[in-house]
C-alpha positions as a Markdown table, in Angstrom:
| # | Residue | x | y | z |
|---|---|---|---|---|
| 1 | Unk | 4.5 | -0.1 | 15.1 |
| 2 | Unk | 0.9 | 1.1 | 15.1 |
| 3 | Unk | 1.8 | 3.5 | 18.0 |
| 4 | Unk | 4.3 | 5.3 | 15.8 |
| 5 | Unk | 2.5 | 5.0 | 12.4 |
| 6 | Unk | 1.4 | 8.7 | 12.4 |
| 7 | Unk | 4.9 | 9.9 | 13.2 |
| 8 | Unk | 6.3 | 7.7 | 10.5 |
| 9 | Unk | 3.7 | 9.0 | 8.0 |
| 10 | Unk | 4.7 | 12.6 | 8.9 |
| 11 | Unk | 8.4 | 11.9 | 8.3 |
| 12 | Unk | 7.5 | 10.3 | 5.0 |
| 13 | Unk | 5.5 | 13.4 | 4.1 |
| 14 | Unk | 8.4 | 15.7 | 4.9 |
| 15 | Unk | 10.8 | 13.6 | 2.8 |
| 16 | Unk | 8.5 | 13.8 | -0.2 |
| 17 | Unk | 7.9 | 17.5 | 0.2 |
| 18 | Unk | 11.6 | 18.2 | 0.7 |
| 19 | Unk | 12.5 | 16.2 | -2.4 |
| 20 | Unk | 10.0 | 18.2 | -4.4 |
| 21 | Unk | 11.2 | 21.5 | -3.0 |
| 22 | Unk | 14.8 | 20.7 | -3.8 |
| 23 | Unk | 13.9 | 19.5 | -7.3 |
| 24 | Unk | 11.7 | 22.6 | -8.0 |
| 25 | Unk | 14.5 | 25.0 | -7.0 |
| 26 | Unk | 17.2 | 23.1 | -9.0 |
| 27 | Unk | 19.1 | 22.1 | -5.9 |
| 28 | Unk | 18.9 | 18.4 | -6.8 |
| 29 | Unk | 18.5 | 16.4 | -10.0 |
| 30 | Unk | 15.7 | 14.0 | -10.6 |
| 31 | Unk | 18.1 | 11.3 | -11.5 |
| 32 | Unk | 20.2 | 11.7 | -8.3 |
| 33 | Unk | 20.3 | 8.8 | -5.8 |
| 34 | Unk | 19.4 | 11.2 | -3.0 |
| 35 | Unk | 16.2 | 12.4 | -4.7 |
| 36 | Unk | 15.0 | 8.9 | -5.4 |
| 37 | Unk | 15.9 | 7.7 | -1.9 |
| 38 | Unk | 13.9 | 10.6 | -0.4 |
| 39 | Unk | 10.9 | 9.6 | -2.6 |
| 40 | Unk | 11.3 | 5.9 | -1.7 |
| 41 | Unk | 11.5 | 6.4 | 2.1 |
| 42 | Unk | 8.8 | 9.1 | 2.0 |
| 43 | Unk | 6.4 | 6.9 | 0.2 |
| 44 | Unk | 7.1 | 3.9 | 2.5 |
| 45 | Unk | 6.5 | 6.1 | 5.5 |
| 46 | Unk | 3.1 | 7.2 | 4.2 |
| 47 | Unk | 2.3 | 3.5 | 3.4 |
| 48 | Unk | 3.0 | 2.6 | 7.0 |
| 49 | Unk | 0.6 | 5.3 | 8.2 |
| 50 | Unk | -2.2 | 4.6 | 5.8 |
| 51 | Unk | -1.9 | 0.8 | 6.3 |
| 52 | Unk | -2.8 | 1.2 | 10.0 |
| 53 | Unk | -5.5 | 3.7 | 9.3 |
| 54 | Unk | -6.9 | 1.4 | 6.6 |
| 55 | Unk | -6.9 | 4.3 | 4.1 |
| 56 | Unk | -6.5 | 2.4 | 0.8 |
| 57 | Unk | -6.3 | 5.2 | -1.9 |
| 58 | Unk | -3.2 | 6.9 | -0.5 |
| 59 | Unk | -1.7 | 3.5 | 0.4 |
| 60 | Unk | -2.0 | 2.3 | -3.2 |
| 61 | Unk | -0.7 | 5.6 | -4.5 |
| 62 | Unk | 2.4 | 5.5 | -2.3 |
| 63 | Unk | 3.1 | 1.8 | -3.0 |
| 64 | Unk | 3.2 | 2.7 | -6.7 |
| 65 | Unk | 5.3 | 5.8 | -5.8 |
| 66 | Unk | 7.8 | 3.6 | -3.9 |
| 67 | Unk | 8.0 | 1.1 | -6.8 |
| 68 | Unk | 8.8 | 3.8 | -9.2 |
| 69 | Unk | 11.5 | 5.2 | -6.9 |
| 70 | Unk | 12.9 | 1.8 | -6.4 |
| 71 | Unk | 13.1 | 1.2 | -10.2 |
| 72 | Unk | 14.8 | 4.6 | -10.6 |
| 73 | Unk | 17.3 | 3.7 | -7.9 |
| 74 | Unk | 18.2 | 0.4 | -9.5 |
| 75 | Unk | 18.6 | 2.2 | -12.9 |
| 76 | Unk | 20.9 | 4.8 | -11.2 |
| 77 | Unk | 23.0 | 2.0 | -9.5 |
| 78 | Unk | 23.1 | -0.1 | -12.6 |
| 79 | Unk | 24.2 | 2.8 | -14.9 |
| 80 | Unk | 26.9 | 3.7 | -12.3 |
| 81 | Unk | 28.2 | 0.1 | -12.3 |
| 82 | Unk | 28.7 | 0.2 | -16.0 |
| 83 | Unk | 31.1 | 3.1 | -15.9 |
């Protein structure tokens, strides 16, 4: 995994930037499952990279980012189950 950690981190970065771009240009909603999944997988990709590089500040930031995205995903799924 360490061999690919930088590539995984770059994929994560692209996911987060793409999610932000789509949101900023009103091409996606912040409460959409796709937006939150992009944030979750983007953050997890960066966590993998920073874990192997032992770079704690961005690792902690992205763990929190992923937790927020996961909570948002659960809320979206739970709300959809109610209807």
